[in-house]
C-alpha positions in Angstrom: 26.9 8.6 -26.3 24.1 7.2 -28.1 23.6 4.6 -30.5 23.3 7.3 -33.1 26.8 8.9 -32.7 28.2 5.3 -33.8 26.5 5.2 -36.9 27.2 8.6 -37.9 30.8 7.3 -37.4 30.3 4.3 -39.3 28.9 6.0 -42.5 31.4 8.6 -42.2 34.1 8.1 -45.5 36.6 10.3 -47.3 35.8 12.2 -50.1 37.5 10.9 -53.3 37.7 14.3 -55.7 39.2 13.3 -59.3 42.8 13.7 -60.1 45.1 13.4 -63.4 45.9 10.0 -64.4 49.6 10.5 -63.3 48.8 11.9 -59.7 49.3 9.6 -56.9 46.8 7.5 -55.5 45.2 9.0 -52.1 46.7 7.0 -49.2 43.7 4.7 -47.9 42.0 6.2 -44.7 41.0 3.8 -41.9 37.1 3.0 -41.6 35.9 3.3 -38.1 35.0 0.1 -36.6 31.5 -0.8 -36.6 30.1 -1.3 -33.0 30.6 -4.6 -31.2 26.9 -6.1 -30.0 27.7 -5.3 -26.6 28.4 -1.5 -27.4 25.7 -1.2 -29.5 23.3 -2.6 -27.2 24.4 -0.4 -24.3 23.6 2.2 -26.3 20.3 1.3 -26.8 20.0 0.9 -22.7 21.0 4.9 -22.4 18.1 5.4 -24.7 15.7 3.0 -23.2 16.6 4.7 -19.5 15.5 8.2 -21.3 12.4 6.9 -22.9 13.9 6.9 -26.6 13.5 3.2 -27.1 10.8 0.9 -26.5 11.5 -2.4 -24.7 10.2 -4.7 -27.1 13.2 -3.3 -29.0 15.7 -4.6 -27.2 14.9 -7.1 -24.8 14.5 -11.0 -25.1 11.2 -12.5 -25.5 12.0 -14.3 -21.8 13.4 -10.8 -20.3 9.5 -9.1 -21.5 7.5 -12.5 -19.7 9.6 -12.0 -16.5 9.5 -8.2 -16.0 6.5 -6.7 -18.0 7.3 -3.8 -20.4 5.3 -1.3 -18.5 7.5 -2.2 -15.6 10.4 -1.6 -17.3 9.2 1.6 -18.7 8.5 2.8 -14.7 11.4 1.6 -13.1 13.2 3.9 -16.2 11.2 6.6 -15.3 12.1 6.1 -12.0 15.8 6.3 -11.9 15.9 9.3 -14.3 13.3 11.2 -12.2 15.4 10.7 -9.2 19.3 11.0 -10.9 18.4 12.6 -14.3 18.9 11.8 -17.8 20.9 8.9 -18.5 23.9 10.8 -20.3 26.3 8.0 -21.3 27.7 4.3 -21.2 30.9 5.2 -18.5 31.9 1.7 -18.6 31.7 -1.8 -20.5 33.9 -4.3 -19.9 34.8 -6.6 -21.6 33.1 -4.3 -25.0 33.1 -8.3 -27.2 31.1 -11.0 -26.4 28.1 -11.8 -24.9 28.4 -10.4 -21.0 29.8 -7.7 -19.8 30.1 -5.1 -16.3 27.9 -2.2 -17.0 27.9 1.6 -15.8 25.7 4.2 -16.9 26.2 8.0 -16.1 23.1 9.6 -15.3 23.2 13.7 -14.7 23.3 13.3 -11.3 24.4 9.5 -10.4 26.2 6.6 -11.7 24.8 3.7 -11.9 26.7 -0.1 -11.4 25.4 -3.3 -12.5 25.9 -5.8 -15.7 24.5 -6.6 -18.9 24.1 -9.8 -21.1 22.9 -11.1 -24.6 21.3 -13.7 -26.3 23.5 -14.6 -29.6 20.3 -16.6 -30.9 17.7 -13.8 -30.8 19.9 -11.7 -32.6 21.7 -10.3 -29.6 19.0 -9.2 -27.8 19.2 -8.1 -23.9 18.5 -10.9 -21.6 19.7 -9.6 -18.6 19.9 -5.9 -17.3 20.9 -5.4 -13.6 21.8 -2.5 -11.6 23.2 -3.6 -8.3 23.4 0.0 -7.0 23.1 4.3 -8.1 25.9 6.4 -6.7 24.8 9.5 -6.7 26.9 12.7 -8.0 27.3 15.6 -6.1 25.2 18.2 -7.7 27.5 21.2 -8.6 26.7 24.3 -7.0 24.2 22.4 -4.5 23.2 24.6 -1.8 21.0 24.3 1.0 18.9 26.8 -0.2 18.4 25.2 -3.6 17.2 21.9 -1.5 14.7 23.8 0.7 12.8 24.9 -2.3 12.8 21.7 -3.7 11.6 20.4 -0.4 8.8 23.1 -0.8 8.0 22.2 -4.0 6.9 18.8 -3.1 2.9 18.1 -2.6 1.1 17.4 0.4 2.6 18.1 3.5 6.6 18.0 4.4 9.0 18.6 7.2 12.9 18.8 7.5 15.7 18.8 9.7 19.2 18.5 8.6 21.9 20.0 11.3 24.3 19.1 14.0 22.6 17.9 17.1 22.0 20.3 19.4 22.8 23.1 17.2 21.1 25.0 14.2 19.7 23.4 11.8 21.3 24.0 8.3 18.0 22.7 6.2 14.8 23.3 8.0 11.0 22.9 7.0 8.0 22.7 9.2 10.7 21.0 12.1 7.7 21.0 15.0 4.9 19.6 12.7 4.1 16.1 13.0 3.6 13.6 10.2 2.9 10.2 10.0 6.2 8.1 10.9 5.8 4.4 9.0 8.1 2.2 10.6 10.7 4.9 11.4 8.4 4.5 15.1 10.5 1.5 15.6 13.5 3.7 16.4 11.0 4.4 19.6 11.1 1.2 20.5 14.7 0.6 20.1 15.8 3.6 22.1 13.2 2.0 25.2 15.3 -1.9 24.4 18.5 -0.1 24.6 17.4 2.2 27.8 16.6 -1.1 30.0 20.0 -2.9 28.9 22.4 -0.1 29.4 20.1 0.3 32.9 21.1 -3.8 33.8 17.2 -4.3 33.6 17.7 -6.8 30.1 20.5 -7.9 28.2 21.1 -8.2 24.8 21.3 -11.6 25.4 17.4 -12.5 26.3 16.1 -15.4 24.9 12.0 -15.0 24.5 10.0 -17.3 22.9 8.2 -16.0 19.4 4.7 -15.6 20.3 3.8 -12.6 17.8 2.8 -12.6 14.2 2.5 -10.0 11.7 2.4 -9.2 8.6 5.4 -8.4 5.5 7.6 -6.7 5.7 10.4 -9.0 7.3 11.0 -13.0 7.6 10.3 -13.4 11.5 6.5 -14.2 10.5 7.2 -17.2 8.7 9.5 -18.6 11.7 7.4 -21.3 13.5 5.4 -20.1 17.1 7.9 -20.8 20.1 11.4 -20.1 18.2 13.6 -19.1 20.7 15.0 -15.8 19.5 17.7 -13.2 21.5 16.7 -9.4 21.7 19.5 -8.6 20.2 18.4 -10.4 16.9 14.9 -9.0 17.1 16.3 -5.6 17.6 18.4 -6.2 14.8 15.7 -7.7 12.4 13.5 -4.8 13.3 15.8 -2.1 12.4 17.6 -3.3 9.4 15.0 -4.7 7.2 12.4 -3.5 9.1 10.8 -6.9 10.4 7.1 -6.1 12.0 7.2 -9.6 13.7 9.9 -8.9 15.1 8.8 -5.4 16.5 5.3 -6.9 17.5 7.7 -9.3 19.6 9.6 -6.5 21.2 6.9 -4.2 22.1 5.0 -7.2 23.7 8.3 -7.9 25.7 8.9 -4.0 26.5 4.9 -2.8 27.2 3.3 -0.5 25.0 3.5 2.0 28.6 7.2 1.6 28.4 7.5 3.4 24.8 4.7 5.8 25.6 6.9 6.7 28.6 10.0 6.9 26.6 8.4 8.9 24.2 7.5 11.4 26.9 10.7 11.2 28.8 12.7 12.0 25.6 11.0 14.9 24.7 8.4 14.0 22.0 6.3 17.4 21.8 2.7 15.0 22.1 3.2 11.7 23.1 -0.2 11.3 23.3 -1.2 11.3 19.7 0.2 8.0 19.5 -2.1 6.4 22.4 -2.9 4.0 22.0 0.1 2.7 20.9 -0.1 0.9 17.8 2.0 -3.0 17.0 2.1 -3.3 13.4 -0.2 -6.2 13.2 -2.9 -3.7 14.6 -2.2 -0.7 11.9 -2.8 -4.1 9.0 -6.2 -5.2 10.5 -7.4 -1.8 11.4 -6.9 -0.5 8.1 -8.1 -3.6 6.4 -11.5 -3.1 8.4 -13.7 -0.1 7.3 -15.7 -0.2 10.5 -13.0 -0.1 12.4 -11.5 2.9 10.7 -14.6 4.8 11.3 -14.6 3.8 15.3 -10.6 5.2 15.3 -11.3 8.6 13.4 -14.1 9.4 16.1 -10.6 10.9 18.0 -11.8 9.7 20.9 -8.9 7.6 22.6 -11.5 5.1 24.2 -13.1 4.7 20.5 -9.8 3.9 19.2 -9.0 1.0 21.8 -12.3 0.1 20.7 -11.5 0.2 17.2 -9.0 -1.9 17.9 -10.5 -4.7 19.5 -13.0 -5.0 17.2 -10.8 -5.5 14.1 -8.6 -7.8 16.4 -11.8 -9.5 16.8 -12.9 -9.8 13.2 -9.5 -10.9 12.7 -9.8 -13.5 14.6 -12.9 -15.2 13.5 -11.6 -14.5 9.6 -8.1 -14.1 9.4 -7.1 -11.7 6.6 -4.4 -13.1 4.1 -1.7 -11.3 3.0 -4.0 -10.9 -0.4 -6.6 -9.2 1.6 -3.5 -6.8 3.6 -2.4 -5.7 0.3 -5.4 -5.1 -1.2 -6.2 -3.0 1.7 -2.9 -1.0 0.9 -3.2 -1.1 -2.7 -5.4 1.8 -3.9 -3.5 4.5 -3.0 -3.3 6.3 0.6 -6.0 5.3 3.5 -6.3 6.4 6.7 -3.1 8.1 7.0 -4.8 8.9 11.1 -4.1 5.5 11.8 -0.1 5.8 12.6 2.3 7.0 14.6 3.7 10.7 14.6 6.6 12.6 15.3 8.4 15.5 13.9 11.9 16.3 12.9 12.3 18.1 16.4 10.6 14.8 18.6 13.2 12.9 16.2 16.4 14.6 17.2 15.7 15.0 20.6 15.1 11.1 20.4 18.6 11.1 19.4 20.3 13.2 21.6 18.4 10.8 24.4 19.7 8.0 23.5 23.4 9.3 23.0 23.0 9.7 27.3 20.7 6.7 27.9 21.2 3.6 25.6 23.5 1.0 25.4 26.1 1.8 22.6 25.0 -1.5 20.5 21.5 0.1 19.7 24.1 2.7 17.2 26.0 -0.7 16.0 22.2 -1.9 15.4 21.3 1.5 13.1 24.4 1.0 11.0 24.0 -2.8 9.8 21.5 -1.2 7.3 22.5 2.9 6.5 20.6 3.4 3.1 23.8 5.0 2.2 25.9 4.9 -1.1 29.8 4.3 -0.8 30.2 8.1 -1.7 28.3 9.0 1.4 29.9 6.4 3.7 33.3 8.0 2.6 31.7 11.6 4.0 30.8 11.0 7.2 32.2 8.7 10.0 29.4 7.1 11.5 26.0 6.5 9.7 22.6 5.0 10.8 19.2 4.9 9.7 15.6 4.0 9.9 12.8 4.6 7.2 9.4 4.4 6.9 6.5 3.9 4.2 3.2 3.3 3.4 1.0 4.7 0.6 1.0 8.3 1.0 3.7 7.9 4.0 7.3 8.4 3.6 10.0 9.1 6.6 13.6 8.9 6.0 15.4 9.4 9.4 19.5 9.1 9.9 22.0 9.6 12.8 25.4 10.7 11.4 28.8 11.3 13.2 31.3 13.7 11.2 34.9 12.9 11.0 35.3 15.3 13.8 33.1 13.3 16.1 30.1 15.2 15.8 26.6 13.9 15.6 24.0 15.0 13.1 21.0 14.4 12.4 18.6 14.6 8.9 14.7 13.7 9.3 12.7 14.4 6.3 8.7 13.4 6.4 6.5 13.9 3.5 2.5 12.8 4.1 0.1 12.9 1.5 -3.6 11.3 1.9 -4.4 12.5 -2.0 -1.7 10.5 -3.8 1.5 7.8 -3.5 4.5 9.9 -3.0 7.3 9.6 -4.7 10.0 7.9 -3.0 12.9 8.5 -5.6 12.3 12.1 -5.1 12.5 12.2 -1.4 15.8 9.8 -1.6 17.6 11.8 -3.9 16.9 14.9 -1.6 18.3 12.8 1.5 21.2 11.9 -1.0 22.1 15.4 -1.9 21.7 16.7 1.4 24.5 14.1 2.8 27.2 15.1 -0.1 26.5 18.5 0.9 30.2 20.0 2.0 30.2 21.0 5.5 
């Protein structure tokens, strides 16, 4: 319901028709109450999300100074692209005052959060936050409809959804490798968890921090030499995609060990990942045009030389975070400098891990399941790892249904010509995870 509906109600009145003087007066008709300030502003949020109201009309100056109007419009457009048009205010509690819990129903989701007003600025909004958006099951959604939406995405897309070891319910280019981004960290976790189960290592083993990469993560800010357990490194690597934790584990395990794990788990072309990159190497390579040109010679020796050249330059003139961000800030760049696997490879990896990995690996994968409450209610177990860079997106889940059977959802999307729309692929993933089985 939008603000103009309230306006129409407020303007409604009884039509008085002239009557003889002796007639009894018509009974008074109660006038609908004017909307409270919270009600009126929350309805304008619906209009804002649909692009029908501009930020300058409803937000305080301080809010707009903190979050630019264009950013507000972009965030709104992302929400409606993922969940459809905003439909109504489904919850506002309380309805009076200056602060309330707020829920907005979209065509395909419910956004939950809060709203606050500033009476000194004509009750403009000085706080608007959505802490979660729970998807709604799409009525009549089918695997065929979802597959069609995957096929319509620009660029290259691969997908596999089905029971582990069984026939897929949804599939597209299942054997086609695409760049993974940080989903490759599942292979690092698998190698470590295999070593733990075999007794070669323990989760409680302590190593000193010697590696340093770039964000995402937090360990890049820790002092060199900090003691940290393998379990902590693995947990940070998977749950918050900590790149320094990843590189530290690669240093502990060795690159050849991870490539062996790829081969052992059934990866169709582990050589596509040789030389195996650390996250830091990927960053400094892409920030160095000469190294990019060497890498793209597609010769393994040239690729190793490219790494050494990029590292040597970085040792002389260490790249700043701003320089690294700039290397990734102008759209997709050198998507052949990456890690690669297909959905079929990832499904075989999970099958291998179920046989060879210490069970704590699956607990670690579930720390950040990237799933709404509705999705978590649909499954007994949800483990996740995703990865992205401009032009690259991968979303991969290992799931266990209520009968104890494992399922896999692996979605990949690469587009060297444009940044991919994460919201679109995430919305498709949520639809898949909510399908009846």
